[in-house]
TORKERO-635577 format. One line per 3 residues: number of its first residue (from 1); their letters; for each residue y, x, z negated of N, C-alpha, C. Coordinates in Angstrom, 2 decimals, m for minus. Each point is the difference from the previous one (the first is absolute). Example, Ala and Ser with C-alpha at 12.3 -4.5 7.8 and 13.67 -1.06 7.14 Angstrom:
<nodes>
1	as	m5.69 13.19 m7.80 1.19 m0.89 0.00 1.20 0.90 0.00; 1.05 m0.35 0.72 1.19 0.82 m0.06 1.09 m0.77 m0.73
</nodes>
This chain:
<nodes>
1	mae	17.00 10.45 m49.25 0.66 m0.34 0.82 m0.55 m1.31 0.98; m0.02 m0.54 0.86 m0.26 m0.71 1.01 m0.12 0.51 0.72; m1.17 m0.08 0.64 m0.22 0.21 1.70 0.77 m1.08 1.35
4	ttt	0.25 0.72 0.70 1.07 0.09 0.73 m0.53 m0.21 1.74; m0.45 m0.55 0.98 m0.52 m0.55 0.74 0.85 0.09 1.02; m0.03 m0.12 1.47 1.19 0.41 0.82 m0.88 m0.79 1.07
7	pih	0.87 m1.66 0.33 m1.08 m0.98 0.62 0.37 m0.03 0.79; m1.44 m0.69 1.30 m0.22 0.49 1.27 0.09 m1.55 0.83; 2.02 0.37 1.12 m0.12 m1.01 0.36 m0.71 0.15 1.43
10	atd	0.01 m1.63 0.12 m0.65 m0.38 1.21 0.91 0.79 0.91; 1.27 0.13 m0.02 0.41 0.21 1.28 m0.78 1.60 0.11; m0.38 0.70 m0.74 m0.62 1.18 0.39 m1.47 m0.39 0.61
13	iia	m0.65 m0.88 0.62 m0.87 0.45 m0.24 m0.35 0.58 1.91; 1.03 m0.99 0.88 0.23 1.07 1.14 m0.31 1.00 0.55; 0.85 0.65 m1.75 m0.45 1.50 0.41 m1.21 0.75 m0.65
16	qpg	m0.77 m0.81 m0.34 m0.89 1.38 m0.97 m0.92 m0.05 1.23; m1.16 0.61 0.27 m1.74 0.01 m0.04 m0.48 m0.58 0.21; m0.58 m0.61 1.04 m1.13 m0.73 m0.19 0.08 m0.78 1.26
19	tiw	m1.02 m0.71 0.18 0.12 m0.92 1.15 0.28 m1.49 m0.41; 0.27 m0.83 1.25 0.52 m1.64 m0.70 m1.25 m0.97 m1.47; m1.20 0.18 0.96 m0.94 m0.56 m1.16 0.38 0.80 m1.22
22	qhl	m0.14 1.05 m0.48 0.55 0.66 m1.29 0.32 m0.13 m0.43; 1.46 m0.69 0.84 0.83 m0.14 m0.98 0.41 m1.61 m0.54; m0.99 m0.84 1.13 0.24 m1.53 m0.44 m1.04 m0.82 m1.26
25	rpa	m1.24 0.82 0.36 m0.86 0.26 m1.68 m1.11 1.26 m0.07; 1.80 0.40 m1.06 m0.29 1.55 m0.18 m0.71 0.03 m1.50; m1.08 m0.94 m0.93 m0.26 0.37 m0.87 m1.57 0.00 0.41
28	wae	m0.36 m1.10 1.09 m1.24 0.67 0.77 m0.39 0.50 1.76; 0.76 0.61 0.06 m0.32 0.46 1.26 m0.74 0.59 0.26; 0.39 1.16 m0.95 m1.56 1.00 0.46 m1.49 m0.83 m0.74
31	sfg	m0.28 m1.67 m0.26 m1.30 m0.27 m0.63 m0.60 m0.21 1.19; m1.23 m0.68 m0.40 m1.33 m0.42 0.65 0.80 m1.04 0.78; 0.74 m1.35 m0.71 0.17 m1.31 0.01 1.39 0.19 1.39
34	gha	0.96 0.91 m0.93 0.90 m0.05 0.85 m0.49 1.02 1.39; m0.61 0.67 0.34 m0.72 0.53 1.18 m0.46 m0.73 0.75; m0.25 m1.10 m0.24 m0.93 m1.29 0.33 0.59 m1.32 0.79
37	lai	0.80 m0.05 m1.35 1.53 m0.98 0.63 0.47 0.72 1.13; 0.58 1.14 0.01 0.69 0.98 1.51 m0.76 0.14 0.59; m1.08 m0.24 0.27 m0.83 0.15 1.77 m0.30 m1.53 0.19
40	agg	m0.39 m0.56 m0.57 m0.31 m1.98 0.27 1.73 m0.53 0.18; 0.98 0.41 m0.70 0.69 0.07 0.42 1.15 0.17 1.58; m0.46 1.58 0.38 m0.30 0.92 0.89 m0.72 m0.59 1.43
43	ial	m1.29 m0.79 m0.34 m1.30 m0.30 1.13 1.27 m1.58 0.32; 0.38 m0.64 m0.78 0.43 m1.13 0.08 2.01 m0.29 1.10; 0.17 1.04 m0.49 1.17 0.79 0.56 m0.17 0.03 1.64
46	iti	m0.88 1.24 0.01 m0.93 0.09 1.36 m0.35 m1.23 0.90; m0.86 m0.73 m0.79 m0.70 m0.57 1.26 0.73 m1.03 m0.23; 1.28 m0.61 m0.57 1.60 m1.24 0.69 0.54 0.54 0.69
49	gay	0.41 1.14 0.23 0.76 1.06 0.95 m1.47 0.02 1.59; m1.01 m0.19 m0.02 m0.77 m0.10 0.98 0.05 m0.93 0.88; m0.12 m0.96 m0.84 0.75 m1.39 0.06 0.85 m0.34 0.82
52	isv	1.47 0.65 0.06 1.16 m0.69 m0.04 0.09 0.12 1.22; 0.29 m0.26 1.93 0.35 0.58 0.19 1.61 m0.08 0.62; 0.70 1.45 0.74 1.20 m0.20 m0.06 m0.06 0.87 1.27
55	pnp	1.32 m0.81 1.23 0.05 0.18 1.00 1.07 1.60 0.28; m1.07 0.72 0.94 0.41 0.70 0.08 0.89 0.55 1.66; 1.27 0.79 m0.08 0.29 m0.35 0.68 0.25 0.88 1.19
58	mgv	m1.84 0.87 m0.11 m0.02 0.85 1.61 m0.84 m1.60 0.62; m0.10 m0.93 m0.94 m1.77 m1.12 0.28 m1.34 m0.05 0.54; 0.29 0.52 m1.32 m1.66 0.13 m0.86 m0.24 m0.18 m1.25
61	ptt	m0.68 m0.72 0.02 0.44 m1.07 m0.93 m1.41 1.19 m1.60; 1.53 m0.20 m1.40 m1.00 0.92 m1.18 0.08 m0.19 m1.22; m0.39 0.03 m0.90 0.24 m0.95 m1.13 0.74 0.88 m1.22
64	lqt	m0.39 m0.45 m1.73 0.72 1.08 m0.57 m0.80 0.91 m0.34; m1.02 0.67 0.29 m1.23 0.21 m1.04 0.91 1.17 m0.01; m0.13 1.00 0.46 0.41 1.74 m0.11 1.29 m0.47 m0.90
67	lav	0.93 m0.79 0.13 0.78 0.22 m0.56 m0.36 m0.62 m1.90; m0.84 m0.09 0.21 m0.27 m0.98 m1.55 m0.78 1.70 m0.33; m0.86 0.43 0.87 m1.01 1.38 m0.49 0.76 0.77 m0.82
70	mlv	1.69 0.23 1.30 0.89 1.17 m1.03 0.85 m0.67 m1.12; m0.16 m1.11 m0.26 0.51 m0.63 m1.29 m0.73 0.18 m0.95; m1.25 m0.39 0.25 m0.91 0.03 m1.09 0.18 1.78 m0.04
73	amc	m0.30 0.88 0.26 0.11 1.54 m0.34 0.74 0.22 m0.35; 1.29 0.06 0.51 1.26 m0.36 m0.97 0.63 m0.18 m1.12; m0.90 m1.44 m0.23 0.56 m0.42 m1.52 m1.34 0.71 m0.70
76	lgs	m1.22 0.47 0.42 m1.14 m0.02 m0.96 m0.07 1.25 m0.05; 0.23 1.42 0.81 m0.11 0.81 0.36 m0.98 0.96 0.93; m0.74 1.26 0.10 m1.06 m0.24 1.18 m1.46 m0.22 m0.92
79	rlg	0.33 0.49 m1.09 m1.43 m0.05 m0.28 m1.10 m1.84 m0.18; 1.65 m1.05 m0.92 m0.56 m1.10 0.16 0.36 m0.55 1.92; 0.67 0.50 0.55 0.39 m0.43 1.55 m1.36 m0.07 0.15
82	iaa	m0.43 1.09 0.55 m1.56 0.43 0.65 m1.28 m0.88 m0.82; 0.29 m0.42 m1.55 m0.90 m0.93 0.01 0.12 m1.20 0.28; 0.99 m0.80 m0.19 0.22 m0.47 0.68 m0.09 m0.51 1.22
85	vas	0.14 0.82 0.95 m0.46 0.01 1.36 m1.24 0.36 0.55; m0.73 0.76 m0.71 m1.63 0.10 m0.34 m0.61 m1.46 0.11; 0.75 m0.68 m1.42 m1.11 m0.53 m0.27 0.35 m1.71 0.65
88	ylt	2.04 m0.05 0.72 m0.29 m1.23 1.21 m0.90 0.20 0.84; 0.11 1.66 1.07 m0.94 m0.39 1.06 m1.61 0.02 m0.14; m0.62 0.18 m1.54 m1.60 m0.38 0.06 0.24 m1.40 m0.24
91	lgi	0.52 m0.85 m0.33 0.21 m1.21 m0.14 m0.46 m0.37 1.48; 1.01 0.77 0.77 m0.22 m0.71 0.75 m0.81 0.66 1.36; m0.63 1.38 m0.14 m1.72 m0.24 0.00 m0.51 m0.94 m0.31
94	aga	0.02 m0.11 m0.62 m1.38 m0.75 m0.47 0.21 m1.65 0.02; 1.13 m0.79 1.45 0.19 m0.76 m0.52 1.23 m0.85 m0.04; m0.02 0.25 m0.83 1.33 m0.58 m0.65 1.62 m0.20 0.99
97	pvf	0.39 m1.28 m0.27 0.39 m0.25 0.89 1.86 0.58 m0.26; 0.09 1.42 0.31 1.34 0.48 m1.28 0.85 0.44 1.50; m0.97 0.03 1.60 0.48 1.44 1.27 0.37 m0.99 0.52
100	sps	0.74 m0.17 1.05 1.74 m0.50 0.50 m1.64 m0.43 0.91; 0.29 m1.50 0.64 m0.46 m0.37 0.70 0.06 m0.24 1.42; 0.19 1.53 0.32 0.17 0.33 1.20 m1.30 0.40 1.24
103	tlh	0.74 m0.65 0.92 m1.00 m0.07 1.41 m0.52 1.53 0.25; 0.14 1.81 m0.62 m0.75 0.91 0.37 m0.73 0.14 m1.05; m0.92 0.54 0.69 m1.22 0.53 m0.87 0.53 1.20 m0.56
106	isl	m1.46 m0.22 m1.62 0.82 0.70 m1.02 m0.23 1.55 0.18; m1.04 0.22 1.24 m0.14 1.35 1.00 0.97 0.48 0.39; 1.25 m0.94 0.61 1.46 0.69 0.21 1.44 m0.31 m1.18
109	tag	m1.16 m0.81 m0.80 1.46 m0.16 m1.55 m0.86 1.69 m0.66; m1.09 0.38 m0.30 0.29 0.73 m1.13 0.26 1.43 m0.11; 0.98 0.94 1.31 0.03 0.93 m0.64 1.31 m0.18 m0.74
112	flg	1.04 m1.32 0.07 0.68 m0.73 0.25 0.45 m0.05 m1.52; m0.43 m0.88 m0.75 m1.95 m0.37 m1.84 m0.12 1.34 m0.40; m1.06 0.50 0.83 0.71 1.57 m0.91 1.12 0.93 m0.11
115	gfl	0.74 m0.20 1.01 1.36 0.88 m0.44 0.83 m0.83 m1.34; 0.10 m1.35 0.02 m0.35 m0.50 m1.67 0.91 0.83 m1.12; m2.14 0.13 0.06 0.07 1.32 m1.52 1.14 1.10 0.19
118	vaa	m0.17 0.33 1.22 0.83 1.98 0.37 1.65 m0.91 m0.30; m0.05 m0.73 0.41 1.99 m0.74 m0.21 0.06 0.06 m1.53; m1.62 m0.89 m0.62 0.69 m0.63 m1.33 0.09 1.76 m1.11
121	fvt	m0.46 1.01 0.73 0.17 1.37 m1.07 1.11 0.43 0.37; 0.40 0.07 1.23 1.35 0.71 0.36 0.94 m1.02 m0.90; 0.45 m0.36 0.49 0.80 m1.58 m0.14 m0.19 m0.37 m1.41
124	gsl	m1.08 0.33 m0.74 m0.26 m0.33 m1.96 0.55 1.37 m0.22; m0.73 1.15 0.26 0.91 0.98 m0.11 1.93 1.02 m0.36; m0.02 m0.84 1.16 1.85 m0.05 0.10 0.72 m0.47 m0.67
127	aer	m0.72 m1.45 m0.84 0.85 m0.82 m0.94 m0.61 0.60 m1.65; m1.28 0.84 m0.11 m0.02 0.39 m0.97 0.86 1.21 m0.19; 0.39 0.44 1.28 1.26 1.21 m0.08 1.79 m0.41 m0.23
130	gwd	m0.23 m1.25 0.25 1.40 m0.51 m0.39 0.55 m0.52 1.22; m0.57 m0.27 0.85 0.65 m0.68 1.55 m0.09 m1.29 0.36; m0.25 m0.41 m1.60 0.51 m1.62 0.58 0.45 m0.87 m1.15
133	rsl	1.23 0.84 m0.32 1.22 0.52 m1.33 1.61 m0.69 1.33; m0.06 0.19 1.37 0.62 0.12 0.33 m0.23 m0.66 1.58; 1.37 m0.78 1.03 m0.48 m0.63 0.86 m0.86 1.04 1.47
136	wrs	1.10 1.27 0.07 m0.57 0.89 0.38 m1.79 0.44 0.13; 0.32 1.00 m0.84 m1.70 0.18 m0.39 m1.16 m1.03 0.33; 0.89 m1.00 m0.86 m1.02 m1.03 0.29 m0.40 m0.71 1.50
139	mia	1.51 0.28 0.34 m1.18 m0.16 1.98 m0.34 0.48 0.18; 0.00 1.27 0.11 m0.44 1.22 1.02 m1.32 m0.10 m1.03; m0.26 0.23 m1.00 m2.12 0.24 m0.81 m0.54 m1.72 0.65
142	mla	1.05 m0.95 0.12 m0.91 m1.22 1.06 0.00 0.59 1.31; 0.56 m0.05 0.87 0.23 0.68 0.73 m1.12 0.97 0.35; m0.51 0.71 m0.22 m0.23 1.43 m0.14 m1.83 m0.72 0.03
145	ggl	0.10 m0.95 m0.91 m1.00 m0.64 m0.67 m1.28 m0.56 1.31; 1.36 m1.31 0.20 m0.20 m0.74 1.69 m0.46 0.95 1.14; 0.55 1.10 0.07 m0.12 0.87 1.56 m1.12 0.69 m0.23
148	tvl	m0.24 0.50 m1.96 m1.82 0.45 0.01 m0.74 m1.35 0.70; 0.04 m0.72 m0.02 m1.10 m1.86 0.48 m0.25 1.18 1.59; 1.04 m0.95 0.46 0.62 0.98 1.51 m1.28 0.82 0.45
151	vcg	0.73 1.03 m0.70 m0.74 1.19 0.18 m1.76 0.22 m0.16; m0.26 m0.36 m0.83 m1.86 m0.27 m0.51 0.06 m1.04 1.04; 0.12 m0.93 0.61 m0.32 m1.19 0.62 m0.11 0.36 1.18
154	way	0.62 0.58 0.63 0.66 1.11 1.09 m1.04 0.88 0.42; m0.43 0.60 m0.97 m0.88 1.62 0.03 m1.62 m0.87 0.08; m0.17 m0.80 m0.80 m1.59 m1.13 0.10 m0.11 m0.22 1.63
157	lav	0.61 m1.29 0.05 0.05 m0.18 1.32 m0.35 1.61 1.10; 1.45 0.71 0.15 m0.45 0.90 0.88 m0.79 0.52 0.09; m0.96 0.78 m1.20 m1.06 0.09 m0.13 m1.29 m0.43 0.45
160	gga	0.33 m1.71 m0.89 m0.93 m0.94 0.47 m0.14 0.17 1.80; 0.92 0.10 0.67 m0.24 m1.04 0.67 m0.48 2.09 1.51; 0.50 0.61 m0.41 m0.29 1.39 0.50 m1.53 0.24 m0.48
163	afg	0.08 0.24 m0.89 m2.25 0.79 m0.66 m1.23 m2.01 0.25; 1.02 m0.98 0.54 m1.03 m1.23 m0.96 0.59 m0.89 1.37; 0.09 m0.22 0.44 0.99 m0.91 1.54 m0.01 m1.01 m0.92
166	lal	1.12 m0.57 m1.24 0.48 m0.68 m0.61 1.50 m0.42 0.63; m0.47 m1.73 0.25 0.99 m0.55 0.87 0.12 m1.45 m0.53; 1.08 m0.70 0.40 0.39 m0.67 0.15 m0.81 m1.90 m0.30
169	ndd	m1.26 0.20 1.61 m0.76 m0.52 0.27 m0.64 0.28 0.18; m1.26 m0.93 0.79 m1.15 0.29 0.54 0.32 0.60 1.47; 1.10 m0.33 0.35 0.55 m0.01 1.43 0.94 0.49 0.31
172	saa	0.40 0.76 m1.30 1.10 1.28 0.14 m0.43 1.38 0.13; 0.87 0.68 0.20 0.14 1.28 m0.20 0.22 0.68 m1.23; m1.01 1.50 0.14 0.15 0.62 m1.58 1.69 m0.09 m0.19
175	isv	m0.17 0.39 m1.04 1.57 m0.34 m0.54 0.25 1.51 0.15; 1.48 0.68 0.05 m0.26 1.31 1.32 1.48 0.18 m1.63; 0.34 1.35 0.00 1.20 0.42 m1.24 1.42 m0.68 0.33
178	ssa	0.20 m0.10 1.13 1.35 m0.42 0.47 m0.26 m1.33 m0.36; m0.92 m1.22 0.48 m0.24 m0.97 0.39 0.26 m0.41 m1.94; m0.69 0.74 m0.58 0.40 m0.58 m1.79 1.03 0.17 m0.40
181	lgl	0.67 1.03 0.12 1.17 0.39 m0.06 0.79 m1.32 0.93; 0.10 m0.50 0.42 0.62 m1.22 1.19 m0.09 m1.12 m1.25; m1.16 0.15 0.38 m0.84 m2.33 m0.92 0.45 0.27 m1.04
184	fva	m0.55 0.54 m0.89 m0.04 0.85 m1.12 0.73 0.04 m1.35; 0.69 0.53 0.81 1.24 1.19 m0.72 1.17 m0.80 0.05; 0.59 1.14 1.30 1.41 m0.41 0.35 0.46 m1.31 m0.40
187	pfi	m0.85 m1.65 0.59 0.92 m1.24 m0.26 m0.17 0.52 m2.03; 0.02 0.40 m0.56 m0.07 0.02 m1.55 0.82 0.68 m0.69; 0.41 1.20 1.06 0.71 0.93 m0.49 2.11 m0.62 m1.48
190	lie	0.22 m1.03 0.91 1.32 m0.59 0.01 m0.16 m1.06 m1.33; m1.20 m0.27 0.16 m0.94 m1.71 m0.78 0.31 1.30 m2.03; m0.23 1.12 0.26 m0.92 0.35 m1.05 1.77 0.81 m0.27
193	iik	1.07 0.51 0.70 1.51 0.26 m0.55 0.12 m2.12 m1.27; m0.48 m0.34 0.92 0.64 m1.20 m0.26 m0.38 m0.09 m1.78; m1.54 m0.25 0.32 m0.44 0.39 m1.13 0.57 0.84 m1.76
196	siv	m0.32 0.67 0.88 0.95 1.34 m0.53 1.31 m0.35 m0.63; 0.71 m0.66 0.48 1.22 0.14 m0.74 m0.23 m2.05 m0.65; m0.80 m0.64 0.33 0.16 m0.98 m0.86 m0.21 0.40 m1.46
199	ggv	m1.26 0.92 0.42 m0.80 1.03 m1.39 0.68 0.61 m0.79; 1.26 0.93 0.51 0.94 0.63 m0.31 0.87 m1.28 m1.17; 0.31 m0.34 0.01 0.60 m1.61 m0.28 m0.44 0.20 m1.56
202	llp	m1.59 m0.55 0.35 m0.71 m0.84 m1.52 m0.10 0.60 m0.69; m0.57 1.51 0.73 m0.10 0.75 m1.35 0.85 0.41 m1.06; 1.42 0.34 0.37 0.56 0.19 m1.05 1.17 m1.30 m0.89
205	aar	m0.40 m1.10 1.55 0.35 m1.11 m0.98 m0.83 m0.66 m0.84; m1.79 0.45 0.01 m0.48 m0.36 m0.55 0.02 1.05 m1.61; 0.30 1.34 0.51 0.15 0.03 m1.81 1.65 0.35 m0.73
208	kvi	1.00 m1.23 1.10 1.57 m0.22 m0.93 m1.42 m1.67 m1.01; m0.67 m0.51 1.08 m0.58 m0.69 m1.15 m0.52 0.22 m0.96; m0.74 0.92 m0.25 m0.40 0.35 m1.57 0.78 0.74 m0.58
211	rss	0.50 0.39 1.08 1.49 0.90 m1.26 0.71 m1.17 m0.82; 0.52 m0.97 0.29 0.38 m1.03 m0.82 m0.21 m1.22 0.04; m1.44 m0.12 m0.64 m1.06 m0.53 m1.01 0.14 0.33 m0.54
</nodes>
């Protein structure tokens, strides 16, 4: 009797386990070449996001860098997401023009940049557990990552100001816990909520594109 196989329909992809990257390149997603391509793509996306400035309803300029980090981690998962972010940070520290052309010194933004790694782990882990398959869960995962970046940045500034006298410039007083919260966290909470909504819409939509291809 001839063997019969049950075909896997494209419409089943959205319900299958695995990250978006694993479904996009299922044959070699876990190969060295697949990893290299995923990391390179992640670096490129984060760099592009760092150079796109968008208006903040609070009047504070911001970029799409954090949104890009969250999207990379959600699409690649925690392991490749962290690898992409770590590679991006390494290039920036080495002098490559990948960071946002901000007027703030890196001594003030280091906590936020380091927070990208923690956020990549948080959002990537949630994606691996299926949180990228629905609008609401995707939004929550993206918001969790965005708030993680803010918390890491705030903690760095608060500790740096109290312990090492970290200040905005040579003529200003050391950054306090309250000033770090007011200047570097509060103005960005609303924009992180907006970014999470954008990301929450994009991720399920990306799975639908893969499903129909």
